[in-house]
FIGU-906447 format. One line per 3 residues: their letters; for each residue y negated, z negated, x of C-alpha. Coordinates in nm, 2 decimals. Each point is the difference from the previous one (the first is absolute). Example, Ala and Ser with C-alpha at 12.3 -4.5 7.8 and 13.67 -1.06 7.14 Angstrom:
AS> 0.45:-0.78:1.23 | -0.34:0.07:0.14 .
//
This chain:
MCG> 3.02:-11.72:-5.14 | 0.16:0.20:-0.29 | 0.35:-0.09:-0.12 .
IVG> 0.27:0.26:-0.04 | 0.35:-0.01:-0.16 | 0.28:0.25:-0.06 .
VLG> 0.32:-0.03:-0.19 | 0.31:0.22:-0.03 | 0.18:-0.20:-0.28 .
THE> 0.26:0.01:-0.27 | -0.23:-0.14:-0.27 | -0.33:0.10:-0.14 .
VAP> -0.23:-0.04:0.30 | -0.35:-0.05:-0.15 | 0.03:-0.37:-0.08 .
ILV> 0.16:-0.06:0.34 | -0.29:0.18:0.18 | -0.25:-0.21:-0.20 .
EAL> 0.17:-0.33:0.09 | 0.01:0.10:0.37 | -0.36:0.09:-0.01 .
KRL> -0.09:-0.34:-0.15 | 0.13:-0.15:0.32 | -0.22:0.24:0.20 .
EYR> -0.32:-0.03:-0.19 | -0.15:-0.23:0.26 | -0.02:0.32:0.21 .
GYD> -0.25:0.16:-0.23 | -0.10:0.01:-0.37 | -0.24:0.29:-0.04 .
SAG> 0.25:0.21:-0.19 | 0.38:0.04:-0.04 | 0.24:0.27:-0.09 .
IAT> 0.36:0.11:-0.01 | 0.18:0.34:0.00 | 0.36:0.07:-0.10 .
VNT> 0.25:0.28:-0.01 | 0.19:0.02:-0.33 | 0.27:0.27:-0.03 .
GVL> -0.18:0.19:0.27 | -0.35:-0.03:-0.16 | -0.27:-0.17:0.21 .
DRR> -0.27:-0.20:-0.19 | -0.24:-0.28:0.07 | -0.22:-0.27:-0.16 .
RAL> -0.31:-0.15:0.16 | -0.26:-0.26:-0.10 | -0.33:-0.13:0.14 .
GKL> -0.02:-0.37:0.09 | 0.27:-0.26:0.02 | 0.37:0.06:-0.06 .
VNL> -0.02:-0.14:-0.35 | -0.19:0.31:-0.10 | 0.29:0.22:0.12 .
SDE> 0.24:-0.22:-0.19 | -0.20:0.06:-0.32 | -0.01:0.37:0.06 .
LVH> 0.38:0.01:0.03 | 0.04:-0.18:-0.33 | -0.20:0.27:-0.17 .
NPL> 0.12:0.29:0.21 | 0.35:-0.09:0.15 | 0.14:0.18:0.30 .
AGK> 0.38:0.06:0.02 | 0.21:0.06:0.31 | 0.23:-0.18:0.25 .
SGI> -0.19:0.12:0.31 | -0.36:-0.09:0.08 | -0.28:-0.11:0.22 .
GHT> -0.29:-0.24:-0.06 | -0.33:-0.11:0.15 | -0.27:-0.26:-0.03 .
RWA> -0.32:0.11:0.16 | -0.27:-0.14:0.23 | -0.25:0.28:0.01 .
THG> -0.09:0.16:0.33 | -0.09:0.36:-0.07 | -0.14:0.06:-0.35 .
APS> -0.12:-0.26:-0.25 | 0.24:-0.19:-0.22 | 0.08:0.24:-0.29 .
VAN> 0.30:0.14:-0.18 | -0.05:0.33:0.17 | 0.01:-0.16:0.34 .
AHP> 0.30:-0.23:-0.09 | 0.34:0.06:0.16 | 0.25:0.15:-0.04 .
HRA> -0.17:0.33:0.09 | 0.17:0.31:-0.12 | -0.01:0.36:0.10 .
GRV> 0.25:0.23:-0.17 | 0.35:-0.12:0.06 | -0.09:-0.31:0.22 .
AVV> -0.14:-0.34:-0.06 | -0.11:-0.23:0.29 | -0.10:-0.36:0.04 .
HNG> -0.18:-0.11:0.32 | -0.12:-0.31:0.18 | -0.23:0.06:0.29 .
IIE> -0.26:0.26:0.10 | 0.05:0.37:0.09 | -0.27:0.03:0.26 .
NFR> 0.01:0.38:0.02 | 0.00:0.07:-0.37 | -0.34:0.18:0.01 .
DLR> 0.14:0.26:0.25 | 0.31:0.03:-0.22 | -0.20:0.05:-0.31 .
AEL> -0.19:0.28:0.17 | 0.33:0.17:0.09 | 0.12:-0.03:-0.35 .
ADL> -0.33:0.12:-0.14 | 0.03:0.31:0.22 | 0.33:0.06:-0.18 .
GIQ> -0.17:-0.01:-0.34 | 0.14:-0.35:-0.08 | -0.23:-0.21:-0.22 .
FQT> -0.04:-0.38:0.00 | -0.02:-0.23:-0.30 | -0.08:-0.33:0.17 .
ETD> -0.20:-0.16:0.27 | 0.29:-0.15:0.18 | 0.17:0.06:0.34 .
TET> 0.34:-0.04:-0.17 | -0.04:0.31:-0.22 | 0.00:0.20:0.32 .
VAL> 0.36:-0.11:0.07 | 0.12:0.10:-0.35 | -0.17:0.34:0.03 .
LTQ> 0.13:0.07:0.34 | 0.36:-0.09:-0.11 | -0.03:0.23:-0.30 .
HFL> -0.13:0.28:0.22 | 0.30:-0.02:0.22 | 0.23:-0.01:-0.31 .
ETG> -0.16:0.32:-0.12 | 0.06:0.17:0.33 | 0.38:-0.07:-0.03 .
STP> 0.06:-0.33:0.16 | 0.24:-0.25:-0.15 | -0.15:-0.34:-0.12 .
VQA> 0.11:-0.18:0.32 | -0.13:0.28:0.22 | -0.33:0.02:-0.19 .
ANQ> -0.06:-0.38:0.03 | 0.07:0.02:0.37 | -0.23:0.30:0.05 .
ALD> -0.28:-0.19:-0.18 | 0.07:-0.32:0.21 | -0.02:0.20:0.32 .
KLE> -0.36:0.09:-0.08 | -0.12:-0.35:-0.08 | -0.21:-0.21:0.23 .
GAF> -0.08:-0.37:-0.08 | 0.20:-0.29:-0.14 | 0.23:0.03:-0.30 .
ALA> 0.30:-0.11:-0.19 | 0.10:0.28:-0.23 | 0.25:0.07:-0.27 .
FLF> 0.07:0.34:-0.15 | 0.17:0.07:-0.34 | 0.09:0.36:-0.10 .
EGE> 0.05:0.17:-0.33 | 0.35:0.12:-0.04 | 0.13:-0.27:0.23 .
DDL> 0.13:-0.30:-0.19 | 0.17:-0.14:0.31 | -0.25:0.04:0.28 .
LVV> -0.28:-0.20:0.17 | -0.16:0.09:0.32 | -0.20:-0.28:0.18 .
ARK> -0.18:-0.04:0.32 | -0.18:-0.27:0.20 | -0.27:0.03:0.26 .
GSP> -0.23:-0.30:0.04 | 0.07:-0.15:-0.34 | 0.31:-0.21:-0.09 .
LAI> 0.29:0.13:-0.20 | 0.34:-0.14:-0.08 | 0.32:0.15:-0.16 .
GHG> 0.21:-0.22:-0.23 | 0.37:0.07:-0.04 | 0.17:-0.05:-0.34 .
KGE> 0.34:0.10:-0.16 | -0.05:0.36:-0.09 | -0.38:-0.05:0.01 .
MYV> -0.26:0.02:0.27 | -0.35:-0.14:0.03 | -0.32:0.02:0.21 .
GSD> -0.29:-0.23:0.02 | -0.30:-0.11:0.20 | 0.17:-0.33:0.08 .
AIA> 0.30:-0.21:-0.09 | -0.19:-0.19:-0.27 | 0.01:0.31:-0.22 .
LAP> 0.37:0.06:0.05 | 0.13:-0.36:0.00 | 0.10:-0.01:-0.37 .
LTS> 0.19:0.33:0.04 | 0.19:-0.05:0.33 | 0.06:-0.25:0.28 .
EIT> 0.06:0.27:0.26 | -0.30:0.16:0.17 | -0.05:0.26:0.27 .
YLE> -0.35:0.00:0.16 | -0.12:0.34:0.11 | -0.14:0.01:0.35 .
EGD> -0.32:0.18:0.11 | 0.04:0.37:-0.05 | 0.32:-0.01:-0.21 .
RAV> 0.07:0.24:-0.28 | 0.28:-0.05:-0.25 | 0.19:0.20:-0.26 .
LTR> 0.14:-0.21:-0.28 | 0.26:0.06:-0.27 | 0.17:-0.26:-0.22 .
TSV> 0.29:-0.02:0.25 | -0.15:0.09:0.34 | -0.29:-0.05:0.24 .
EIR> -0.07:0.23:0.29 | -0.27:-0.13:0.23 | -0.15:0.19:0.29 .
DAN> -0.24:-0.14:0.26 | -0.33:0.14:0.12 | 0.19:0.25:0.22 .
GSL> 0.21:0.13:-0.28 | 0.32:-0.16:0.12 | 0.23:-0.19:-0.23 .
ANR> -0.08:-0.37:0.01 | 0.23:-0.29:-0.08 | -0.23:-0.27:-0.15 .
AKK> 0.16:-0.33:-0.07 | 0.04:-0.15:-0.34 | -0.14:-0.35:-0.03 .
SIQ> 0.07:-0.26:-0.27 | -0.30:-0.16:-0.17 | 0.00:-0.33:-0.18 .
IGS> -0.09:0.06:-0.36 | -0.14:-0.35:-0.03 | -0.25:0.06:0.29 .
TQI> -0.16:0.28:-0.20 | -0.04:-0.17:-0.33 | -0.34:0.06:-0.17 .
DKG> -0.11:-0.24:-0.28 | -0.29:-0.22:-0.07 | 0.21:-0.31:-0.06 .
GHK> -0.21:-0.11:-0.29 | -0.33:0.05:0.17 | -0.29:0.21:-0.13 .
HFM> -0.02:0.20:0.32 | 0.22:0.07:0.30 | -0.28:-0.13:0.22 .
AKE> 0.01:-0.34:-0.17 | 0.38:-0.01:0.05 | -0.02:0.11:0.36 .
IEE> -0.27:-0.26:0.08 | 0.22:-0.27:-0.16 | 0.31:0.11:0.20 .
QPI> -0.17:-0.07:0.33 | 0.14:-0.35:0.07 | 0.36:0.15:-0.05 .
VLA> -0.04:0.31:0.21 | -0.19:-0.18:0.27 | 0.29:-0.25:0.02 .
QAI> 0.25:0.28:0.02 | -0.19:0.17:0.29 | -0.03:-0.32:0.19 .
QHY> 0.37:-0.08:-0.04 | 0.09:0.34:0.11 | -0.18:-0.03:0.34 .
LQA> 0.03:-0.37:0.07 | 0.35:-0.14:0.05 | 0.05:-0.31:-0.21 .
GTE> -0.02:-0.33:0.19 | -0.10:0.17:0.33 | -0.31:0.12:0.18 .
TIA> 0.16:0.35:0.03 | -0.19:0.31:-0.12 | 0.26:0.26:-0.08 .
LPD> -0.11:0.36:0.01 | 0.25:0.28:-0.07 | 0.14:0.26:0.24 .
GGI> -0.07:-0.18:0.32 | -0.36:-0.09:-0.11 | -0.29:0.01:0.24 .
DFA> -0.07:-0.18:0.33 | -0.38:-0.01:0.00 | 0.00:-0.08:0.37 .
DYD> 0.08:0.37:0.05 | -0.34:0.11:-0.14 | -0.36:-0.03:0.11 .
RVT> -0.17:0.11:-0.32 | 0.07:0.07:-0.37 | -0.12:0.29:-0.22 .
MVA> 0.01:-0.07:-0.37 | -0.06:0.28:-0.26 | -0.01:-0.01:-0.38 .
CGT> -0.20:0.09:-0.31 | -0.17:-0.20:-0.27 | 0.13:-0.35:-0.06 .
AYY> 0.26:0.04:0.28 | -0.29:0.07:0.24 | -0.15:-0.33:-0.09 .
ACL> 0.33:-0.16:0.06 | -0.01:0.15:0.35 | -0.36:-0.13:0.06 .
TAK> 0.13:-0.35:-0.09 | 0.29:0.04:0.24 | -0.24:0.09:0.28 .
YWL> -0.14:-0.35:-0.02 | 0.35:-0.15:0.01 | 0.13:0.21:0.29 .
EQL> -0.31:-0.04:0.21 | -0.06:-0.37:-0.06 | 0.36:-0.12:0.00 .
AGL> 0.16:0.24:0.25 | -0.29:0.12:0.21 | 0.10:0.36:-0.07 .
PVE> -0.27:0.26:-0.04 | 0.02:0.18:-0.33 | -0.16:0.33:-0.12 .
VDV> -0.01:0.06:-0.37 | -0.07:0.34:-0.15 | -0.02:0.15:-0.34 .
ASE> 0.27:0.26:-0.02 | -0.20:0.28:-0.15 | -0.22:0.01:0.32 .
FRY> 0.24:-0.11:0.27 | 0.15:0.33:0.12 | -0.32:0.19:-0.04 .
REP> -0.15:-0.24:0.25 | 0.28:0.10:0.24 | 0.01:-0.35:0.15 .
PIP> 0.18:-0.04:0.34 | 0.32:-0.20:-0.02 | 0.04:-0.18:0.33 .
ART> 0.34:-0.12:0.14 | 0.14:-0.33:-0.14 | -0.15:0.06:-0.35 .
LAI> 0.17:-0.12:-0.31 | -0.10:0.20:-0.31 | 0.03:-0.17:-0.34 .
FVS> -0.03:0.19:-0.33 | -0.04:-0.18:-0.33 | 0.06:0.16:-0.34 .
QSG> 0.12:-0.14:-0.33 | 0.17:0.33:-0.11 | 0.09:0.12:0.35 .
ETA> -0.11:0.34:-0.11 | -0.38:-0.01:0.05 | -0.08:0.34:0.14 .
DTL> -0.28:-0.10:0.24 | 0.20:-0.29:0.14 | 0.31:0.22:0.05 .
AAL> -0.22:0.26:0.18 | -0.14:-0.27:0.22 | 0.36:-0.12:0.08 .
RYC> 0.10:0.35:0.10 | -0.31:0.02:0.23 | 0.13:-0.32:0.18 .
AGK> 0.36:0.12:0.02 | 0.08:0.06:0.37 | -0.33:-0.17:0.10 .
ADK> 0.05:-0.36:-0.10 | 0.28:-0.20:0.16 | 0.13:-0.11:-0.34 .
IVS> -0.08:0.08:-0.36 | 0.04:-0.28:-0.25 | -0.05:0.04:-0.38 .
VVN> -0.08:-0.28:-0.24 | 0.10:0.15:-0.34 | 0.12:-0.10:-0.35 .
VPE> 0.24:0.30:-0.02 | 0.25:-0.01:0.29 | 0.12:0.36:-0.08 .
SSI> -0.35:0.15:0.00 | -0.12:0.27:0.23 | -0.20:-0.24:0.22 .
ARE> 0.30:-0.22:0.03 | 0.24:0.28:0.09 | -0.23:0.12:0.28 .
SDL> -0.05:-0.35:0.15 | 0.18:-0.17:0.29 | 0.00:-0.33:-0.19 .
VLP> -0.04:-0.06:-0.37 | -0.12:-0.33:-0.13 | 0.03:-0.02:-0.38 .
ILA> -0.25:-0.22:-0.18 | 0.25:-0.07:-0.29 | -0.27:0.00:-0.27 .
GVE> 0.22:0.18:-0.26 | -0.13:0.28:-0.22 | -0.38:-0.01:-0.03 .
VGV> -0.12:0.21:-0.30 | -0.37:-0.10:-0.03 | -0.21:0.24:0.19 .
AST> -0.21:-0.29:0.15 | 0.23:-0.16:0.26 | 0.06:-0.37:-0.03 .
KAF> 0.34:-0.14:0.10 | 0.05:0.29:0.25 | -0.32:-0.10:0.18 .
TCQ> 0.09:-0.37:0.03 | 0.36:0.09:0.11 | -0.15:0.24:0.26 .
LVV> -0.21:-0.29:0.13 | 0.30:-0.23:0.02 | 0.20:0.25:0.20 .
LYI> -0.30:0.07:0.23 | -0.06:-0.37:0.05 | 0.36:-0.05:0.10 .
LAL> -0.04:0.28:0.25 | -0.31:-0.17:0.14 | 0.20:-0.32:0.05 .
KAA> 0.28:0.18:0.17 | -0.25:0.18:0.22 | -0.15:-0.34:0.10 .
RDR> 0.34:-0.14:0.08 | 0.11:0.31:0.20 | -0.32:0.00:0.20 .
KAI> 0.02:-0.38:0.05 | -0.34:-0.04:-0.16 | 0.10:-0.28:-0.23 .
APT> 0.17:-0.34:0.06 | 0.33:-0.06:-0.17 | -0.15:-0.29:-0.20 .
ALS> -0.29:0.22:-0.12 | 0.24:0.28:-0.10 | 0.21:-0.25:-0.19 .
DHL> -0.31:-0.12:-0.19 | -0.09:0.36:-0.09 | 0.35:0.08:-0.12 .
SAL> 0.01:-0.32:-0.21 | -0.33:0.08:-0.16 | 0.12:0.35:-0.07 .
RGL> 0.31:-0.13:-0.18 | -0.23:-0.21:-0.22 | -0.21:0.30:-0.10 .
PAT> 0.19:0.11:-0.31 | -0.04:-0.35:-0.15 | -0.37:-0.01:0.08 .
FGA> -0.04:0.34:-0.15 | 0.17:-0.11:-0.32 | -0.23:-0.30:-0.02 .
ALD> -0.30:0.23:0.03 | 0.14:0.22:-0.28 | 0.04:-0.31:-0.22 .
ASA> -0.37:-0.08:0.04 | -0.14:0.35:-0.06 | -0.22:-0.08:-0.30 .
PMK> -0.32:-0.02:0.20 | 0.07:0.35:0.14 | 0.02:0.13:-0.35 .
RAA> -0.33:-0.16:-0.10 | -0.18:0.13:0.31 | 0.15:0.35:-0.05 .
RRI> -0.14:0.02:-0.36 | -0.35:-0.06:0.14 | 0.05:0.25:0.29 .
AEA> 0.11:0.26:-0.26 | -0.36:0.01:-0.12 | -0.14:0.11:0.34 .
RDV> -0.06:0.35:0.12 | 0.02:-0.09:0.37 | 0.20:-0.27:0.18 .
LFL> 0.01:-0.11:0.37 | 0.29:-0.17:0.17 | -0.06:-0.20:0.32 .
GRG> 0.23:-0.15:0.26 | 0.02:-0.09:0.36 | 0.28:0.03:0.25 .
RMF> 0.33:0.04:-0.18 | -0.18:-0.01:-0.33 | -0.19:0.32:0.08 .
PLA> 0.29:0.24:-0.07 | 0.06:-0.20:-0.32 | -0.36:0.06:-0.10 .
LEG> 0.07:0.37:0.04 | 0.32:-0.03:-0.21 | -0.18:-0.20:-0.27 .
ALK> -0.26:0.27:-0.03 | 0.26:0.28:-0.01 | 0.20:-0.18:-0.27 .
LKE> -0.31:-0.04:-0.22 | -0.10:0.37:0.05 | 0.35:0.13:-0.07 .
ISY> 0.07:-0.15:-0.34 | -0.34:-0.12:-0.15 | -0.21:0.29:0.13 .
IHA> -0.27:-0.24:0.11 | -0.17:0.10:0.32 | 0.09:-0.26:0.26 .
EGY> -0.03:-0.02:0.38 | 0.15:-0.24:0.25 | -0.18:-0.11:0.31 .
ASG> 0.04:-0.23:0.30 | -0.23:-0.29:-0.09 | -0.19:0.02:0.32 .
ELK> -0.09:0.36:-0.08 | -0.18:-0.09:-0.32 | -0.34:-0.03:0.16 .
HGP> 0.04:0.34:0.17 | -0.06:0.19:-0.32 | 0.21:-0.10:-0.30 .
IAL> -0.22:-0.30:-0.08 | -0.26:0.25:-0.13 | 0.24:0.05:-0.30 .
IDK> -0.01:-0.37:-0.10 | -0.17:-0.10:-0.32 | 0.08:-0.21:-0.31 .
HVP> 0.22:0.28:-0.14 | 0.24:0.03:0.30 | 0.29:-0.24:0.01 .
VVV> 0.11:-0.08:0.36 | 0.36:-0.12:0.05 | 0.02:-0.21:0.31 .
MAP> 0.35:-0.06:0.14 | -0.04:-0.31:0.21 | 0.29:-0.24:0.07 .
RDA> -0.11:-0.32:0.18 | 0.09:0.14:0.34 | -0.17:0.03:0.34 .
LFD> -0.23:0.27:-0.13 | -0.09:-0.18:-0.33 | -0.35:-0.12:0.11 .
KTV> -0.11:0.35:0.10 | 0.13:0.15:-0.32 | -0.18:-0.26:-0.21 .
SNM> -0.32:0.08:0.19 | 0.03:0.36:-0.11 | 0.08:-0.12:-0.35 .
QEV> -0.32:-0.20:-0.01 | -0.19:0.31:0.10 | 0.14:0.16:-0.31 .
MAR> -0.09:-0.29:-0.23 | -0.35:-0.01:0.14 | -0.05:0.35:-0.13 .
KGK> 0.14:-0.09:-0.35 | 0.34:0.16:0.07 | 0.28:-0.14:-0.22 .
VVL> 0.26:-0.14:0.23 | 0.37:-0.04:-0.09 | 0.14:-0.23:0.26 .
ISD> 0.37:0.01:0.07 | 0.10:-0.29:0.22 | 0.22:-0.31:0.02 .
AAG> -0.09:-0.34:-0.14 | -0.18:-0.10:0.32 | -0.20:0.32:0.01 .
IKE> -0.11:-0.02:-0.36 | -0.10:-0.36:0.04 | -0.21:0.08:0.30 .
AGD> -0.16:0.33:-0.11 | 0.06:0.04:-0.38 | -0.33:-0.13:-0.13 .
GVF> -0.21:0.27:-0.17 | 0.26:0.27:0.00 | 0.05:0.24:-0.29 .
ASI> 0.38:-0.09:-0.01 | 0.25:-0.17:0.23 | 0.37:0.07:0.03 .
QMP> 0.21:-0.27:0.17 | 0.30:0.11:0.20 | 0.27:-0.24:0.14 .
EIS> -0.03:-0.10:0.36 | 0.21:0.20:0.24 | 0.03:0.07:0.37 .
EAL> -0.30:0.20:0.12 | 0.22:0.29:0.12 | 0.14:0.05:-0.35 .
TPI> -0.32:-0.01:-0.19 | -0.02:0.39:-0.02 | 0.33:0.01:-0.19 .
LYA> -0.09:-0.28:-0.24 | -0.35:0.13:-0.06 | 0.13:0.34:-0.10 .
LPA> 0.09:-0.17:-0.33 | -0.36:-0.06:-0.12 | -0.09:0.35:0.11 .
QLL> 0.27:0.14:-0.22 | -0.07:-0.22:-0.30 | -0.37:0.05:0.00 .
AYH> 0.06:0.37:-0.01 | 0.27:-0.02:-0.26 | -0.19:-0.22:-0.24 .
AAV> -0.32:0.19:0.04 | 0.18:0.32:-0.08 | 0.16:-0.16:-0.31 .
AKG> -0.34:-0.12:-0.11 | -0.14:0.35:0.03 | 0.29:0.16:-0.17 .
TDV> 0.10:0.24:0.28 | 0.35:0.13:0.06 | 0.12:-0.27:0.25 .
DQP> 0.33:0.16:0.10 | -0.11:0.36:0.00 | -0.37:0.01:0.10 .
RNL> -0.18:0.33:-0.02 | 0.03:0.25:0.28 | 0.25:-0.21:0.20 .
AKS> 0.37:0.02:0.07 | 0.25:-0.24:0.15 | 0.15:0.22:0.27 .
VTV> -0.25:0.23:0.18 | 0.21:0.28:0.13 | -0.28:0.25:0.06 .
E> -0.26:0.00:0.27 .
//
């Protein structure tokens, strides 16, 4: 969750660290801090809240030095405060950390027995105190860092900076991502390539269990067994890591508007122009080889999997099991032969999803990842990587990544149907043709988004909101509720429409808006019946449908939002747009922080 950076440079490092942290602030914004070594002297600056507060502190209290580390925090152990902010220092060492040290209480007890006192509530301070203890017993900085690392249990990316050492960084990765950037007479570390992109185009990704010793001119990497490891350098495209709002008030608004473009790019990537060929990389998948699919993800990506379950089962006749990643391996599910396992993650670093993948390794016949970062941990540990090509997504609430995930999963479902001979060639051609037309339809819906804004302003006044959908619209009801909760802080729940009368209808009164996602499809009449039950109890219905649906069922509703007509199979992708815009405009109306909502982070790298 947290973001960490480190620089061994030839210029003053404080502004470089702050700029890199700006690119990582999506990982956490409870506090921020940097530490530097200047002519051998270790010092640090920290500030509560967002990175701008640290920038202000550095204006009034500058920090010199050409070697340093930095951190932006998402609090796990200890409340957000200056005292709990990173970097943590003990004597001659400063440490920044992303992850959770699971045995820190035992380590604190050991240190307390030695008479060592604690100043914070964090697990990370334990790492600094351990390292300082080993320094005091005669270890060198590198030895002390390794001795401390040997005692840690849990997940971490760590960077160590030492007083008296102007040309040394020690870093380690276990469970949390970390990359090394190579410069000319300079060296960098960061939680991901986004942080390092302005500084270098050459990146080395540390593997699980790796430790590295960096100077300005050298890198020594050792694997989990302590053996020297030769990790490859990879080139990154600077343009693919650009972060700017492009004239929009919020990143989320920009990312919503980018969807027609990125959807078109994803479709073009997997569908060969002018043909009916679905092109998957690295030999692809023959779905005839599998009898079942297991899909695992968290949050919005989990709802993408729930949607794909409808596609795979209805189009390909392939049984699908969908699990939330944080529970999957604890359930210890059996993985029968001929099982295809698919893991979906925007960042490719989601800790729970990665752990679920490792549970399936050696059990499932093939592991496939659907990710936005092809060099991520989940991607590197998969048999087949399917990039969604959404580009950098900064807003914490996922928008374009979600719809790109849906597009890739829909293409997989069509390929499965073809491989299993469950679809006629003419029907497949119709599906592919409709898919190629999706970006234009999406753009048309964006151009007609004014009713969504008006409805959102009215929803913003509510304390509770329900979302209803049937069939393929049920996961979208869940996604709509999640979006509203994430950025507007309005309590919202999504339900399958048919479940309304099995409990949730008790919540309905004149103060509760109910968003009904109901394209004029085969399930429309049943959904409308549920909608009428809501209206009979004075519930305020916001009906999202196409022209035919609104004409038939729009009388008496609180508000209606008309969507363009589209193939039934593609309605979940298109109807993601009103879910996003209702949440966005409601949040704007309430004045909440759209891009950095409280208590959340973009990349969840802790369990």
